[in-house]
N, C-alpha and C positions, 0 to 999 in steps of 0.2 A: 504494499500499499504506500510506503513511503518514496519508493521508485520516483514517482511523478514530482515530488518537492524536490528531491535531490538534483533533478535536472531542469528545473524551472529557475530562471534566473533570480526569482523574488526570493528564495530558498537561500539561508545563510549557513545553515549548520546541519546537521545528520543527529539522528539518535530520536529517543523517545518525544521529544518536547521540541518540533521543529522551531526554528527561530527565522524571521523575515525583515527585511528592510524594505520599506515602502519610501518612494521618493514621492515629496508633495510639493506642490508650488502653491505659495501664498499671497493673495494682493487684497489691499484694502480699497473695497468700493463704498463710497459716501459713507454710512453708519455702521457698515458691516465688512467682517472679514471673510473673503471665499478662500477655499482651499479646494485643489483638485489634486487627484492623483496622478503622478506623471507615469508610473510604470504599470499602472493597471486602468484599462480604459472604463470609462463612462461613472466614474465615482469622484462628486463634488457635493458642496455643501456650502453654507454661509451660516455666519451666527454674529453675535455683536462683536466678539474677539477672535483672536486666533484659538486660545486655548478651548474656548467653548466649540469653534468650528473643527479642530482637530477630535474633541471629543464624540463629537455627531459622526464624523467621517470614518475613525478607527473601528467601530463595531459593526459598520457594514463591509469593511474590507475584511476582518476576521471571520465575518459569518460566510463571505464569497469563498476564502481559502479554505474554511473548514468543510464546506459544500464540496468544493472541487478534491479535496484530498478523500473525502468519504466514499466518493464515486470512482475515485482513482482517476481522476481527469487532470489534464494541464489546468494549471490556475490562469494562463492566459496571460502573463506578463509582457509587457511591451519592452523591447529590447532592440533597439536603443528606447528611453523614455520618451513621451511627447516632448516636444519643444517648449522650453520655457520662454516665457516674453519678455520683454526688456524691463517691464515695472511688476515682474513676479519675483519674488524672493523663493530660494530652494531649501526645503528641510529634508533632513533622512531621518525616518521614524523606525528604529528596530521594535520589533513586537514577537510575541508568543501567543499560541492559541490557548 
C-alpha cells in the first residue's frame, strides 16, 4: 500500500507514518489571505489571515492524500509545481497523516 506514496514527489519519508511536503503560495487580497497548493492541483481557500487559511487548507489536503493512499492510487502531485505569481509568497509545509 505504501508503494504509491514512496514514488510520489509529495512523499518525503517511508515507514509506518508517511510524511509529506506541501508547497503553498500565499497572497493577501483585500481583507483576506488566499492560499493555494502549488504541488497538488485544485486546492485553495481564503480566510482572514494566513494561519486561518492554512488551517482550512491542510485538512482538505490530508483527506485527499489519505483517500489516495487507502485506494493505493497516486496522490497526483504536480512536479514541477504550479508557477508562482510575482506577488505570491511561497511556504513549504511538512505534514503527516
